[in-house]
N, C-alpha and C positions, 0 to 999 in steps of 0.2 A: 491817795491820789484820785481826784475826780476826773471824769472823762467827758469833757466838753458839755458840762451841764446835765448829762444824763444821770438817772438815778442809780448809778452803779459806781463802785469804786474798786481800785486795785491796790495791792500792797506794793509800794514802790521798791521794796527790798527783794522782790521776786524777779531778779534779773537773770538773763540767760547765762551770764558768766558764772553764776552760782549753781546752775543746773548740772549736777554731777552725774557720774556713771559712765565709764568708758564705752559701754555698749550703747549709750544714748547719744553719744557725741556726733554720730553720723546724722541723726535726725536734726540736732541743733544746727549743725553746719549747713544742711540742706535748707532749713527754714531761714537762716540768716541770708543765704544767697538769694532766696526768693524775695525776701523783704527788700533787700538792697536793689534788686533788679526790678522791683515793682511788678512782679510776675503774677499772672493768673494762676491760682492753685486751689485745690480742694484737698485738705489733709485731715486724716482721721487718726487719732492716737488713742490707744486703749491700755488699760492696766488696772490692777487692783487698787483699793484705797491705800493712800500713803505712798504711791509710786511717783508722785510729783506732777500729776496732770494739771492741777490748777496753777502750780508754779510755772510750768512750761507755757501755758496759754497766757498768763498774765505777763510773763517775760516777753512773749511775742508782741503783745500790745505796747509794752514799754519801748521795745526796739522800733516799732512803727511810729510811735509818738516822737521819738528822738529825731526821726527823719521827716517830721511834719506831715506824716500821712494820717488821714482820718482813720482812727482805730478805736475799736470798742471791745471790751470783754464783758460777757454776760454769763452768769451762772444760771443755767436752766433749772436748777433745783429750787430757785427762788420763784416767787410769783411774778412772772413777766407779762406785762400787758401786751396784747397783740399790736397795739399802736407803735410799740418800740421798733418792730421789724420794718415798719414803713419809714421811721426816722433814720434807721441805719442802712437803708437800702443802697445808698450811694457811698458808703464808707469803703475805704480801700482795704482795710484789714478787719476782719470780724472773727472773734474767738468765742465759740459757744461751748461752754463747759458743761459736763454732765448731761449730754444729750440723751442718755439712757433714762434720765429722770424728767424728760420733757413733758410738759402738760400736753395732753392730747389735742387740745384746741389750737396749740401753736405749731403743730406738725406741718400743716399746710403752708404756713408762713416760712418755715425753714426750707420746705420743698421749693417754694418760689424763689428764695434767695439763691439756692443752688442752680436753679434753671437760668437765672440772670447772670450767673458767674462769668461766662465767656463774653457776654456783651458789655459787661461793666468793668472788666479787668480787675477783679477783686481777688483777694485771698481769704479763704474761710478755713479756720482750723477748728475741728470738733474734738471733743474728748468723751470717753465713755469707759465704764468698767468692763464692757464686753465688746467683741468684734461687731462690725456693722451687721453681719448675718444674725447675730444674737439679739438684736434690738426688737423691742415690742412696739414697733411703729408701723404705719400702713405700708403696704408692699412697695408702692412707687418710691416712697422716701427711702426705704431700706435699700432699694436697688441703686438709687442715686448715691447714697452713702457708701455702698459697697464698691462703687467705682472710684472712690477717693484713693489717694496715695495713703496707704494704711501702715502704721508703725505700732509695734508693741513696745511699751516701756518696760524697763527692767528694774527690779528692786535693787537698791544700793546695798553693797556689803559694808562691813564695819569700817574698812579703810576708806571707802568713798564717803560714808557718813562723817567720819572724822575730818575728811578734806572739806566737806561743806561747812562744818562747825568752825574749823580753823579759818577758812576764808571769810566767813561772816564776821568772826571776831576781829580779824585783821582789817576788814573794811570799816569797822567801827572803831579802829585803833584801840581795841581792848586786849589786854594781856592777862591771860589766866594760866594757872598751873595745869599741867597735863592731867592731874587727878580730876579736875572739873570736867574735862572733855571725856575722860574714861567713865565718869559717873553718868554723864548724860547719855552716852552710848549704851551703857549697861542697864540703866534704870528707866530710861524714857522711851517714848514711842519711836518707831522707825519711819513715821509719817514725815516726809520731807517738809510739808507745809507747816506742821506743828513744831518741827525742829527750828525752823527759821523764826517762827513766832516766839518760841521760848527764848531765843537769843535776844530778840528785840525787847522782850519784857525784862530780861536780866539786865540789860543795859540801863533801862529806866529805873528798875528796882534798886540797883546798886547805887545810882545817883541819889535816889530818895533816901536811902539808908546811910549814905556817905560811907560805904564800905566797899572794899575790893570784892571781886567775884570769887567766891570760894565754895567748896562743897556745902558747908553749913548754910551759906546764903542761898544757894540753889534750893536746898531742902526747905528752907524757910519760905521762899517764894512759891514753891510748888505745893506747899502744905503737906 
């Protein structure tokens, strides 16, 4: 899914409805309330790799786009031109993923975005592997980020991962044996982003092979 002609794309399957984890639901509910109310907000979420940060931030953008709000997701782990920050300065919802990987040259542009927040009625959502206090950015930016509403993401347990898999399969009208789900949970990553990507690939792969989704087919696809 392209974002208003900008050189960034999001995975349309990363919807907030599929963002699982009982302990994470308060965060999701708060974010949805803010989006629907078009509220000014500065949110910072952190968690280790595979906790679903990219899924969450892209889901936020999808919700914003549904409501015709100018919204953009940017992965700061990519090579982001400083010009982009000027282009998005009037967007209503901005999601900046992997702020802990931000190019040093772009730190001041992020700082400027935060400073404009209350005058522009924007919502900015940041993600990082570490808390704001642990970031290696210049002090004024660290202070601004430390003032954000900060949430810690929680790793999904096996039951929650199973829920994600079943929901994704159901959304795609795919019926599989429980053994396939058990195999994925036991043998594959607990990275939420990769779990969703595997299911998307399985759907396409099974159609190409004209076979139902079975454990042997999963093994074949994953090599």
